[in-house]
C-alpha angles and dihedrals in degrees: 000000000000126000094252090050090048095054093045090053094043108047092154092061089048092048090049090051091049092049093050091048092051093043094051089043092054091046089052091048090058094045107038114108111262120209139150101252135004119278108260113203105218109185098220130140120193128199116201124188127180127207112174116233096358118141120237089253091055090045090051097047100036101036117010099044092048091047095045090050087061102035097049091078096057109131114253095011110158103183135356122202131170143187126209114194138153106307097346141079122195127184123185119200117196120202134189117270112270097034120142103257095195092052089047093051090050093049092048090051091048091051091049091055089058091063100112100223146330130212113280098256096049117120121230112274114254119215123202137167099235136076107188119078089200094051116130093356106153101167143018122210128195127208107212129180136216120253111302097015114124099217099188092067091066097065094108092047089049091051093050102038110019107032094059092051094050090049091057091072110112112251093025114109101181143358119203128203118222128183127015132094124297112226117243136174106228123195101198107198122205096228094203094051092045092051091045089056088054092245130128132212088253088060091056092045093052093046093051095042093049092047096045099074139115108199122189112215100186133245137300123204112235113175109308098345140063114232115210116219118206133169106224112200107132115126116258100158131047090231090062087058092049091048094054112120112232097185145325121257132176091277094052135264122353111220126200089245088060094062103021146033117233113216128188094211145123137286120256106284110250098163143024141183119219125187122188091335100315130102107242144165116247124210118191115197120212123202125227116255110271093012120142101251094206093052093043090051092052090050092048091051089054090052091049090055089049092051092050095044104038103029116022100033095036091055092045092229097150092237132126130191115215133177114233104171126042121178092195089071090067093037093055093047094046094047092045088053093052092044091053089049090054090049095048091043092053092049092049090049090052091049092051090048089052092051094051102032092043090203128103095204093048091049091047091052092051094042089060088069092065102063092036093053095041097046092042087055090066087061091053092048091054093046091053092049095242129143132238108249141144092273092052093046092048088057090051090051089053091049096053092079092041099052092066094058097081092042091053095050093049095042093045090055093046088050091051090054090050088055089055087063101257121144117259097254093047092045090050093049096044094041095051094045091054096056110025092095093053089046091052091050093047091050094049094049088053093049092045089062093056105030095071088060088064091061094054107109098189123099093267091052091049090049097048098034091094092058090053093047093049094049097041092047095046094047092045091052090048087059092056090045093050093050102034107026106029096057098053090042095048091045088063106033109024115109128204101116095131099027095104093041096055092042095239107200127212122258116274091251090053091050091050093049092049093049089050093050090046090052092051093048094054093087137025092228092057092050094048091047093051093048093048092042096049090045092052092044090052096048094043093046093047091050094046098044100038109117124222114276122262125183106221135348114254092224123201102277114169100242130095114196131186143177122214109215103211134182110269122266100033113157129226093260090055090054089051089055089050090054090052090052093049094046101041105022115183108009087213094056114065091194096052124101127021099289092088089054094061095036087053089063086079098029119065093186092055091044088063091053097053116127112263120232135207114252125195110218138167129069093292098031090239094125113082120200128185110225136168107241118231120255118273117250098192132006131189137183120192132185118190136152097357095311137089133210134174139184145166144199124233122246084221105055094198093052108059112126097075089066089068095073091038091056091043090054094050094048092044089068090072110096116238094010127116113205123207117190134175142160110263112254120242093229106033120063109240098339133101118261101242114040135129123214119219117196123203120187141160142153090261121061094208091057090051093050091049095049092045091051092050092047091053091056091046094050095048089047089062093058100267123130124252107300111235107240129208111230087039094213099034092143097046129063125214118239111266133183112213120199109206111194118228094226093198094053094040094052089047089064095037101260130129133192094268089054091048092047091050092050092049092047089053088051095053121029097349132262117265110237104167146300131295116216113224105180092313096322112118110221121187118244117208133185112226136180108235124237101026102110106134092000122162124234087257089057091049093047092057097052104127118236133180110235125212087246088067099254129120107227138162119251091239089067091070103031137053119222119223126179115214142143127259136184116273091209134006120205127195131199111191089346093305124113110258148177124205121204117198111206119198118215117250114260110291095359115127120237094248093058090049091051092049092049092051095045095047095041 
């Protein structure tokens, strides 16, 4: 007995198989991980090293150059880039797809251990297998305070008490804390008093370092037990620091409290996060790889409620943790849209089948193949370890119209045999046997087109693998349905008993097609002409109508993001003033700035008064429309590392783009600042969807800067917007005061360059002298000269110091002050200085056309 005969004779067994397939498919649907886009495995390793207070030039020469010299020989390394900025060095190592990440991490760590040495204050390098700070972020939370509560001071409390609770949420891998003040123990020395006591800053440093130690001495066996001996001297209380003896003089011991004030305070503020006019602390949450985003978000929301109820409210701190960005909102809407497309596509397919088959029973038999194939595909997705995302669902939407093809072929042939007067069972058997080979060949050719995509390991292959899996699985299941399910079902439900008897005639369209085919087949020349003509028409039409290539669609994600390109050297207070300008605009105009936009979220009358903007629309962006932007749901302004960026979400998730010109207009009011805003792309974390990166590198930094500057002018002259540069201020140096020691004079009073550098560090940011142990938390201790906040070079130069030669002298007597300009950031590509320009495509212009214009220009 053949397989087809077996399924026709055993419909119960077939029904059980179908029920099991559908049941396990539905179970898989409810358990498969859900996320916005597929996971893309980018084999990148990053090395981050911190050196507090160091300039980009020092970072480059003392850290980056040494690390790059060792890392360049790593096996399989594809590309090496680095960034040297104030206080931080970052190196990104790119590897070919398919490399063993764990092996790469081990080799990178081994190479870093070969770096001979670092300066004393440099932190241990950290190595991670990721390169994108925005990667896997599914939610942003904001810690706000009630009126009068200074939120940034609670950063340490949040790190110790809130962050761990949020990270307990299943599916959440990490929660970071941005903004706020970092705690610091400051020993503020009165320079005049210290010099009058005949003491130097080095004396204070040595005393504090030598007293701040825990030293293990070993064990001694006494009876049955070993007793551990340990000298415990590490500072755990500020009073211990104050009571440290610096030296003995004729009048007795000189304590730290005699020459300095010890403050349990905060480090100099170098960054802030501001939301809707308030200084806040931001907490982004990252999901675990492969986690179900919807489940992870629900778990995170429960933890947020726990934090508010059991920690913030219970302690009466006047703080509240709120969630301001939720990726699942976009995921849910995107997935619902694709699901509705699948549903409507299936219904349309059934309607078309009914029109052409003109039989309710035949249409019903074919329609069964759609849900069986689609639901069964969810089981395949789970078995292959894939996630349910918009790309996967798009593939399933494409497959809805394809899964009925095999069923139609089999059913039509069965129907033909019925019209020949055969019984249902015999018609089902003969009709299926005749065409199952052709159906198999057709299915295999379709699958052969998509299956190779699954084997592509590059980024494009990883992105579109889910489409190939969805279509191949659905079409493969449709083959099984057409051969194993359609025959027994048709044998019991398909009509056609009296079709031949009543002389049923084909539909007029079928008659017309049949007559056309007959006419073509009357001569060999006609057949050849039609084949050749249709082939040429297909080729010519494809070539003429093919659009220019683009990489990925931008989507309509509800997030506007922008960078403010500022002159180098801006201080934190200047960035705060910039935030005021952006938010409040003209104080005399209540509708100016962005504040009315977020206040309009709760005020319909104010929303109607919002200032309109001009929006470029159309394929070429030539048409300009005046529209009123939607209210803003959430707004943020961030300053960090000498740069500023800002963004917002729309109160109307489907209307987002008009906020780009609104944000640009608000930021454009800041003098000397160039704003670059865009709607965040669906597929690229933080970037715009259609941009081209141009890399300029050379052995000489000045050559790179000159070439990049000329290229910026050329690009803008061709009608492109301002290309976003990295570093942002590559052609401008930040102001720098260099203190050049007079070696002869310094030696005459017993000072060397290291001593002078230590003194200057203490005058400016504070010199690191060890760590303070606060119940296990390590807090930096710094030695500072009091009274120099906002001091001029003249004030710094006249700080009195006691020299080893026994004289009290000003710093200016042994150093020369020189004002110059220095890079704010130094980038390397393959160890060479570099600048990268990111060029956005013109409105409506595909990426390929942009690349061609840039290459040929």
